[in-house]
C-alpha positions in Angstrom: -36.6 0.8 11.2 -38.0 2.6 14.2 -35.0 4.9 14.2 -35.7 5.9 10.6 -39.3 6.5 11.4 -38.3 8.8 14.2 -35.8 10.7 12.0 -38.4 11.0 9.3 -40.8 12.6 11.8 -38.2 15.3 12.2 -38.3 16.0 8.5 -35.3 13.8 7.4 -36.1 12.9 3.8 -33.2 10.4 3.5 -34.6 8.5 6.5 -38.0 8.5 4.8 -36.5 7.0 1.7 -35.4 4.0 3.8 -38.9 3.7 5.0 -40.2 3.8 1.4 -37.8 1.0 0.3 -38.7 -1.1 3.3 -42.5 -0.9 3.0 -43.1 -0.6 -0.7 -43.5 -4.3 -1.5 -46.1 -4.8 1.3 -47.9 -1.6 0.3 -48.0 -2.7 -3.3 -49.3 -6.1 -2.4 -52.2 -4.6 -0.3 -53.0 -2.1 -3.1 -53.0 -4.7 -5.8 -55.5 -6.9 -3.9 -58.0 -4.1 -4.0 -57.3 -2.6 -7.4 -56.1 -5.6 -9.5 -54.0 -3.3 -11.6 -50.2 -2.9 -11.2 -50.0 0.6 -12.4 -53.0 1.8 -10.3 -51.5 0.0 -7.2 -48.2 1.8 -7.7 -50.1 5.1 -8.0 -52.0 4.4 -4.8 -48.8 3.6 -2.9 -47.0 6.6 -4.2 -49.8 8.9 -3.1 -49.9 7.1 0.2 -46.2 7.7 0.9 -46.7 11.3 0.0 -49.6 11.6 2.4 -47.7 9.7 5.1 -44.7 12.0 4.8 -46.8 15.1 5.0 -48.7 13.9 8.1 -45.9 11.9 9.8 -45.8 14.4 12.6 -49.3 13.5 13.6 -48.3 9.9 14.4 -48.3 9.6 18.2 -46.3 6.4 18.4 -43.6 5.3 15.9 -44.5 1.7 16.7 -47.9 2.3 15.2 -46.5 3.3 11.8 -47.1 0.0 9.9 -50.9 -0.2 10.7 -51.3 3.6 10.3 -49.6 3.5 6.9 -51.6 0.5 5.7 -54.8 2.5 6.5 -53.5 5.3 4.3 -52.8 2.9 1.5 -56.3 1.4 1.7 -57.8 4.9 1.7 -55.9 5.8 -1.4 -57.1 2.7 -3.1 -60.8 3.5 -2.4 -60.2 7.0 -3.8 -58.8 5.6 -7.0 -61.7 3.1 -7.3 -64.2 6.0 -7.0 -62.5 8.0 -9.7 -61.4 5.2 -12.0 -62.8 5.7 -15.5 -60.6 3.5 -17.7 -60.0 -0.1 -18.5 -57.2 -2.1 -16.8 -54.9 -4.8 -18.2 -55.4 -8.3 -16.8 -52.6 -9.8 -14.7 -51.4 -12.2 -17.3 -51.1 -9.5 -20.0 -49.1 -7.3 -17.7 -46.8 -10.2 -16.8 -46.2 -11.0 -20.4 -45.5 -7.4 -21.4 -42.8 -7.1 -18.8 -41.2 -10.4 -19.5 -37.7 -10.8 -20.9 -35.8 -13.5 -22.7 -32.4 -14.6 -21.4 -29.8 -16.6 -23.2 -28.7 -19.0 -20.5 -30.6 -22.3 -20.5 -30.7 -22.9 -16.8 -31.9 -19.3 -16.2 -34.7 -19.7 -18.7 -35.7 -22.9 -16.9 -35.6 -21.0 -13.6 -37.9 -18.2 -15.0 -40.3 -20.8 -16.3 -40.5 -22.5 -12.9 -40.8 -19.1 -11.3 -43.7 -18.1 -13.6 -45.5 -21.4 -12.8 -45.1 -20.7 -9.1 -46.4 -17.2 -9.4 -49.4 -18.4 -11.5 -50.2 -20.9 -8.8 -49.9 -18.3 -6.1 -52.3 -16.0 -8.0 -55.0 -18.7 -7.6 -54.8 -18.6 -3.8 -57.3 -16.7 -1.7 -56.3 -13.1 -1.1 -55.2 -13.5 2.5 -53.0 -16.5 1.7 -51.6 -14.8 -1.4 -50.4 -11.7 0.4 -48.8 -13.8 3.2 -47.0 -16.1 0.7 -45.8 -13.2 -1.5 -44.5 -11.2 1.5 -43.0 -14.0 3.5 -41.5 -16.3 0.8 -40.9 -14.1 -2.2 -40.1 -10.7 -0.6 -38.4 -12.0 2.5 -40.3 -10.1 5.2 -40.4 -11.6 8.7 -43.7 -12.7 10.2 -43.4 -9.9 12.8 -43.1 -7.3 10.0 -46.0 -8.7 8.1 -48.1 -8.9 11.3 -47.4 -5.3 12.1 -48.3 -4.1 8.6 -51.4 -6.2 8.0 -52.7 -6.1 11.5 -52.9 -9.9 11.6 -51.5 -12.0 14.4 -48.5 -14.2 13.8 -50.4 -17.5 14.6 -53.0 -16.6 12.0 -50.2 -15.8 9.4 -48.6 -19.2 10.2 -51.9 -20.9 9.6 -52.4 -19.1 6.3 -48.9 -20.1 5.1 -49.5 -23.7 6.1 -52.8 -23.8 4.2 -51.2 -22.1 1.2 -48.4 -24.7 1.1 -50.9 -27.5 1.3 -52.9 -26.1 -1.6 -49.8 -25.4 -3.7 -48.5 -28.9 -3.1 -51.5 -30.2 -4.9 -51.0 -28.2 -8.0 -47.2 -27.9 -8.3 -45.3 -30.9 -9.8 -42.7 -31.0 -6.9 -42.3 -33.0 -3.8 -41.1 -30.1 -1.5 -42.9 -26.8 -1.9 -40.7 -25.0 0.6 -37.5 -25.9 -1.3 -39.1 -24.3 -4.3 -39.8 -21.1 -2.4 -36.3 -21.0 -1.0 -34.8 -21.5 -4.5 -36.9 -18.8 -6.0 -36.4 -16.3 -3.2 -36.4 -12.9 -4.9 -34.9 -10.8 -2.1 -36.9 -8.7 0.2 -36.7 -5.0 0.9 -34.4 -5.5 3.9 -31.4 -6.4 1.8 -28.2 -4.3 1.3 -26.4 -4.6 -2.0 -22.8 -3.3 -2.0 -21.6 -2.7 -5.6 -18.5 -1.3 -7.2 -19.8 1.6 -9.3 -22.7 3.9 -10.1 -23.4 2.3 -13.5 -24.0 -1.1 -11.8 -26.1 0.5 -9.1 -28.2 2.3 -11.7 -29.0 -1.0 -13.5 -29.8 -2.9 -10.4 -32.2 -0.2 -9.3 -34.3 -0.8 -12.5 -36.1 -3.7 -10.9 -33.4 -6.3 -10.9 -33.0 -6.4 -7.2 -34.9 -5.0 -4.2 -33.5 -3.3 -1.1 -30.8 -0.7 -0.4 -27.8 -0.2 -2.7 -24.5 1.2 -1.5 -21.9 2.1 -4.1 -18.5 1.6 -2.5 -16.3 4.4 -3.8 -12.6 3.9 -3.4 -9.5 3.4 -5.5 -7.4 1.2 -3.2 -4.9 0.3 -6.0 -3.9 4.0 -6.0 -2.1 5.8 -3.2 -1.3 4.9 0.5 -3.5 2.2 2.0 -3.5 1.1 5.6 -5.0 -1.7 7.6 -7.5 0.5 9.3 -8.1 3.4 6.8 -10.8 5.0 8.9 -8.2 6.3 11.4 -8.2 10.1 11.1 -4.4 10.4 10.6 -4.4 7.8 7.8 -7.5 9.2 6.1 -6.0 12.7 6.1 -2.8 11.4 4.5 -4.7 9.5 1.8 -7.0 12.4 1.1 -4.1 14.8 0.5 -2.5 12.2 -1.8 -5.7 11.7 -3.9 -6.1 15.4 -4.2 -2.5 15.9 -5.4 -2.5 13.0 -7.9 -6.1 12.6 -9.1 -7.6 16.0 -8.1 -10.3 14.5 -5.8 -11.3 17.2 -3.2 -10.3 16.1 0.3 -13.6 17.2 1.8 -15.6 15.3 -0.7 -13.5 12.2 -0.3 -13.7 12.2 3.5 -17.4 12.9 3.6 -18.0 9.9 1.2 -15.8 7.6 3.3 -17.7 8.6 6.5 -21.1 8.1 4.8 -20.3 4.6 3.5 -18.8 3.6 6.8 -21.9 4.7 8.6 -23.9 2.4 6.3 -21.6 -0.4 7.1 -21.9 0.2 10.8 -25.7 0.0 10.5 -25.6 -3.0 8.1 -26.6 -5.6 10.7 -30.1 -4.3 10.6 -30.5 -5.9 7.2 -31.5 -9.5 6.8 -29.0 -10.0 4.1 -26.0 -8.2 2.6 -24.9 -9.0 -1.0 -21.5 -8.0 -2.3 -21.3 -7.5 -6.1 -17.7 -7.5 -7.4 -15.5 -8.5 -10.3 -12.2 -10.3 -11.0 -9.8 -7.3 -11.3 -7.5 -5.7 -8.7 -9.7 -2.6 -8.4 -12.6 -4.8 -7.2 -10.6 -7.4 -5.4 -9.1 -4.8 -3.1 -12.5 -3.5 -2.3 -13.8 -7.0 -1.7 -11.0 -7.9 0.6 -11.3 -4.7 2.6 -15.0 -5.4 3.1 -14.4 -9.1 4.1 -11.7 -7.8 6.5 -14.2 -5.4 8.0 -17.0 -8.0 8.3 -14.5 -10.4 9.9 -13.9 -7.8 12.6 -17.6 -6.9 13.0 -19.7 -10.2 13.2 -23.2 -9.8 11.7 -25.0 -12.2 14.1 -28.3 -12.9 12.3 -27.5 -11.1 9.0 -26.7 -13.3 6.0 -23.6 -12.3 4.0 -23.4 -13.3 0.4 -21.1 -12.8 -2.6 -21.6 -12.5 -6.4 -18.2 -12.3 -8.0 -17.6 -13.0 -11.7 -14.7 -12.7 -14.2 -16.6 -13.6 -17.4 -20.0 -13.7 -19.0 -21.2 -16.0 -21.9 -20.9 -14.3 -25.3 -18.6 -11.5 -24.1 -15.1 -12.1 -25.4 -13.3 -9.5 -23.2 -15.1 -9.1 -19.9 -14.3 -5.9 -18.0 -17.1 -5.9 -15.5 -20.7 -5.8 -14.5 -21.2 -2.4 -16.1 -20.9 -4.1 -19.5 -23.9 -6.2 -19.1 -27.4 -5.3 -20.3 -30.4 -5.2 -18.1 -31.5 -8.7 -19.3 -28.0 -10.1 -18.7 -27.9 -8.5 -15.2 -31.2 -10.2 -14.5 -29.7 -13.6 -15.0 -27.3 -12.9 -12.1 -29.9 -11.9 -9.6 -30.2 -14.5 -6.9 -27.1 -16.5 -8.0 -24.9 -15.2 -5.2 -23.4 -17.6 -2.8 -23.1 -17.5 1.1 -19.9 -16.1 2.5 -18.4 -18.4 5.2 -15.4 -18.4 7.5 -13.0 -19.4 4.7 -13.9 -16.4 2.6 -13.8 -14.0 5.6 -10.5 -15.3 6.8 -8.9 -15.2 3.4 -10.2 -11.7 2.6 -8.8 -10.5 6.0 -5.4 -12.1 5.2 -5.2 -10.5 1.7 -6.1 -7.1 3.1 -3.5 -7.4 5.9 -0.8 -8.5 3.3 -1.8 -5.8 0.8 -1.6 -3.0 3.4 1.6 -4.3 4.9 4.9 -2.5 4.4 6.4 -5.8 3.5 5.2 -7.1 0.1 6.7 -10.5 0.8 3.7 -11.2 3.0 1.5 -11.0 0.0 3.9 -13.1 -2.1 3.9 -15.8 0.5 0.1 -15.7 0.7 -0.1 -16.2 -3.0 1.7 -19.5 -2.6 -1.0 -20.9 -0.4 -4.5 -22.2 -1.2 -6.6 -19.1 -2.2 -9.4 -20.9 -3.9 -12.0 -19.5 -1.5 -11.6 -16.3 -3.4 -10.9 -17.6 -6.9 -9.9 -14.2 -8.5 -7.7 -12.9 -5.8 -4.5 -14.7 -6.8 -4.3 -13.3 -10.3 -5.4 -9.8 -9.1 -2.8 -9.5 -6.4 -0.1 -11.1 -8.6 -0.8 -8.3 -11.0 -0.4 -5.8 -8.2 3.1 -7.1 -7.5 4.0 -6.6 -11.1 3.4 -2.9 -10.7 6.6 -2.6 -8.7 9.7 -1.4 -10.5 11.2 -4.2 -12.5 14.7 -5.6 -12.2 15.0 -5.2 -16.0 14.6 -1.4 -16.4 12.9 0.0 -13.3 9.4 0.1 -14.9 6.2 -1.3 -13.5 3.9 -3.3 -15.7 1.7 -0.3 -16.7 4.7 1.9 -17.7 6.3 -1.0 -19.6 3.1 -1.9 -21.5 2.5 1.8 -22.3 6.0 2.2 -23.9 5.5 -1.0 -25.8 2.2 0.2 -27.2 3.7 3.6 -28.3 6.6 1.7 -29.9 4.1 -0.4 -31.8 2.5 2.7 -33.3 -0.3 3.6 -30.9 0.1 7.4 -30.3 -3.2 8.7 -29.0 -3.5 8.9 -25.2 -7.1 7.7 -25.5 -6.1 4.8 -27.6 -3.3 4.0 -25.2 -5.7 3.8 -22.3 -7.9 1.4 -24.3 -5.1 -0.9 -25.4 -3.2 -0.9 -22.2 -6.4 -1.4 -20.3 -7.4 -4.4 -22.5 -4.0 -6.0 -22.2 -3.8 -5.5 -18.4 -7.5 -6.3 -17.9 -6.8 -7.8 -14.5 -5.9 -4.4 -13.1 -9.2 -2.8 -13.7 -7.4 0.5 -14.0 -9.4 3.7 -14.2 -8.8 6.6 -16.6 -7.7 9.0 -13.9 -5.0 6.5 -12.7 -3.7 6.1 -16.2 -3.6 9.9 -16.9 -1.5 10.3 -13.7 0.9 7.6 -14.9 1.2 9.2 -18.3 1.8 12.6 -16.7 4.7 11.2 -14.6 6.2 9.4 -17.6 6.2 12.7 -19.5 7.4 15.0 -16.7 10.9 16.5 -16.5 13.5 15.5 -15.6 14.1 12.3 -17.5 10.8 12.0 -19.4 10.1 8.7 -21.1 7.6 10.2 -23.6 6.5 13.5 -25.0 2.9 14.5 -25.6 2.1 17.2 -28.2 -1.2 19.0 -28.6 -2.0 18.6 -24.9 -1.5 21.2 -22.1 -2.8 19.0 -19.3 -4.4 15.6 -18.7 -8.0 15.2 -17.8 -8.8 15.7 -14.1 -11.5 14.8 -11.6 -14.8 16.4 -12.4 -13.3 18.3 -15.4 -14.5 17.2 -18.8 -13.3 20.3 -20.6 -9.9 18.8 -21.5 -9.8 17.1 -24.9 -7.3 14.4 -25.9 -8.5 14.3 -29.5 -5.6 16.0 -31.1 -2.8 14.9 -28.8 0.0 12.5 -29.7 2.5 10.6 -27.6 6.0 9.7 -28.7 9.0 8.0 -27.1 12.0 10.1 -26.0 15.5 8.8 -26.5 15.5 7.9 -22.8 12.2 6.1 -23.3 13.7 4.0 -26.1 16.8 3.2 -24.0 14.7 2.2 -21.0 12.4 0.1 -23.2 15.5 -1.7 -24.5 16.8 -2.3 -21.0 19.8 0.0 -21.5 18.9 2.3 -18.6 17.0 1.9 -15.3 14.3 4.6 -15.0 13.8 4.1 -11.2 17.5 4.8 -10.6 17.7 7.6 -13.1 14.6 9.6 -12.1 14.0 8.4 -8.5 10.7 7.3 -7.0 7.9 8.5 -4.8 5.1 6.0 -5.2 2.8 3.9 -3.2 1.9 0.2 -3.8 -0.7 -0.7 -1.3 1.0 -0.2 2.1 4.5 0.0 0.5 6.1 3.4 0.0 9.0 3.5 -2.4 11.1 6.7 -2.2 14.5 7.6 -3.7 16.7 6.5 -6.5 17.3 2.9 -5.2 13.9 1.4 -4.5 14.1 -1.4 -1.9 11.5 -3.7 -3.6 11.9 -4.9 -7.2 9.8 -7.2 -9.4 11.4 -10.0 -11.4 9.0 -10.6 -14.3 10.8 -13.7 -15.5 10.6 -15.4 -12.1 7.3 -13.7 -11.1 9.0 -12.8 -7.8 9.4 -9.7 -5.7 12.5 -9.4 -3.7 14.2 -7.1 -1.2 17.3 -5.3 -2.6 17.9 -3.8 0.9 19.4 -0.7 -0.8 16.6 1.9 -0.6 17.9 5.3 0.5 
């Protein structure tokens, strides 16, 4: 944190945003003790942060920031008290107005217990209350609280001891500390790594606290290597993503460097939580991150995982982005610790996925992969993308032709139906448009698209698919019936993880009936 304070003194707004996220909960607790109004407390803290940023250059020692900032918060509170002219809502009314009902019984029970604990904490003396909130519910260390409140660590320990003793007398539990640990809400010093902007946007609306990093990659598409940060590998991948998906290389490389910088600095957090789903898109990201963390031990930082493949009441689950705010709330705090088994298996999957030999992945799928329960089906689906022994089509191309033959003609409808059937892929629209484009290109097209000059591209929403129609060519019908082999007819230039298939006789083929990939040994 001292590094961020120093950078903020030089005018770095991004560094100051880290400071805001780190100290906001402590500042709000201090402000509420004086104002007894949540909204006014937030106003005071916001004004305090503004004042702190404007005068940060006057701070003589960055180590003095916590106490200096607390004084600004208190001063803003007194200003608000002097000018306050309106009524405020009681604590209980505010709590009730912001409550939400969830549909899962155990989560309802957890919320009820949580409310009971909060109500009991609210009855403590102010000094005890702040200490309990910041230490147990927000996850700040005693050293951090001491620096901010200006209270010695021995005094804080005494306040926490006295608070536990008082709470033990009013809560119907034998072990108060276990209740606190169970209801830990996550402090500001937590890094949440998620799979998309929509998920990040929902989490930022009060579901979790701390920093949020959106991991932006499409590992199922294009060349992938064991260590993708190597400049030569990154350059090759950037050019491929530009050629096939239209992603600008500079933007791609800058984003990779940014998120790798956050990873390199991740050990400064008390906890890192990975939020991912069941499909190949997410499982490749998850395994890369587990590989990375296995190579970069975190020492005192806790590493946790939340990974789901379904949600009650949702028949076809695509991912976390489907969930409402209330549904997302039920997941907060349900993540599980990541241990050596998860790290080792993630590393093995990433090594096998990026290998030039897909038999490594096939062999791994025969072993116990229960430590990562969704990985088996996701990477099995990956192997099915290889050209089949039946007609040279991968699972996406095969399913697309079947859908067109069944009467689905619109590219948008094709994306929806193919995506639903191959839900385990987690395929994005840009990937699908690229596949459709290859299937419709000369020579030897499998389908024709009318009413469409080009497929949608990255950051280009001007292309409409509304009036376009897809139809099978004669070759497409023959390939679908197994009369011709498209890979041999058209030739290949495609990447499957670390495997590059090139030419008219691809070395690796997928046997869908035996669910086995095998080496033809004939690639030219």
